[in-house]
N, C-alpha and C positions, 0 to 999 in steps of 0.2 A: 797328141801323145800325152798319156797320163803319167803322173809322178808315181814312183814306187810308194807303197803304203808304209814301208819301213826300210831302213838302211841295212847294210850288210852286217852291222854290229848289233842289230836288234836282238837276235837270239842270244848273243853273248851277254847282253845286259839283262835279258829275261831270266837268266840263270839265278840271279840274286833276288828274284821276287817270287812270292807265292807259297813258299814252304818255310816252316819254322826251323826245321832241321832235316837231315837226310832220312830219318826214320819216317817222317810224314810222306816224303817223296817215295820211299820204298813201299809204304802202305798203299799208295796209289797204284803201283805196279801190281801188287798182290790183288787189289780190287779188280783189276782187269782179268786176272786169272779166275777169280770167283765168277765174274760176269760171263766168262767162257765155259762155265760149268766144270771147272777143274776139281777133281776129287783129291789130287795130290799136288802140293806146291813145295818145291825144294828151293832153298836159297843157299847158294854157295859163295862164300867170301874167300878170295885169294889174298893172302897176306904176303907182303914183300918187305924188304928192309933196305935202308940206305944209310951210308955212313957220311956224316957231314961234320967236318971239323973234329973228327975223333969221336963224335957221338953217334951211337947206333940207334936209329929209330925205325919202328915198324909202322906200316900203313896198309890199308886195304887198296890193292891195285886193280882188282876186278871184282865185279858182283854179277852172279848169274842167277836168273830166275827161271826155273824149269817147271813146267806144269803139264798136266795131261788134259788140258781143255780142248774145246772143239776144233781149234785151229782156224785159219783164215784162208779165204779164197784169194785169187790173184788180185782182184780189185781191193779187197780189204787190206792185204799186206802193203799194197802200194799207197794206201791212204792212211795207214796206222801212225805214221810219224808226221802227218800234216796237221797243223793246228786247226781245230774245230771240225775235223773230218771223222771223228769217232762215231760210234754207234748211237750216241745221244741218249735221250731219256726214255725210259719205259718203266713200268712197275716192277719188272723182273731184273732190272740192272741197278748197279750202284752208281755208275758214272752219269754225269749230267751234261757237260759242256763239250766233250770230245777233244780235250786238250791234255788229258791226264798222262798218257804215255809219253808224248814228246816233251812235255813240260817237266814231268818228274824225272825222266831219264837224263835230261841235260843238267838237272839240278845235282844229280848224283855223280855224273861223269861227263867227260868231254865227247864221248862217242857212245852211241847206242846202236846195238845190232839186234835185229829181230829175225828169228828163224821160226818158220811155221809150216806145218804140213797142210797143203791145200786140201780143203774139205771136199773138193770135187774130184781131184786127180790123184790124191795120195802122194804127190810129189812135194819135196821140200823146197821152199823159197826163202830168200834172204834179202833183207834191205837194211840200210844203215843211215844214220845221221851223224855227221862228224862236225863239231864246232870249228875246228881248224880249217876244214874244207870249206865251210861257209864263208870264212874270211877272205878266201881267194876267188870265190865264184863271182861272176859278173852279175848274176841275179840269184836271190835266195832260192834254195831248193835242194832236192836230193835225187839220186838216180833211181830208176825203176828197179824192182827186185830182180834177182837172178835166181835161176833154179840150181 
């Protein structure tokens, strides 16, 4: 029996490494849209407010990246949140290591959801990675996409 390469809190600790600030992490996600030949990329920030001790503060609660890129097939969407399973290096791509989407997404928030139209079937698929879910799983991972 082999030892796990990393513990259940690995991803939690990874959040604090790799990016100088959220802007760099968000740029990584935009790079993915460019790599998918997107002509239009919209970024929507949802602002919320909370009252703490009589002080009213505003914060960004959700960030949406919407593009018109080529989309992903079933295998691609199921691998898109797996570290080092990205499309890798080529002269036509910005990305290199295949860790950009999962790493940048968890840096910006505790849950990432990916929706993509399957390039073969024209059906929409959805997959997510949730850091709180990772803490209660017996083995690190995420569920397969659903249509």
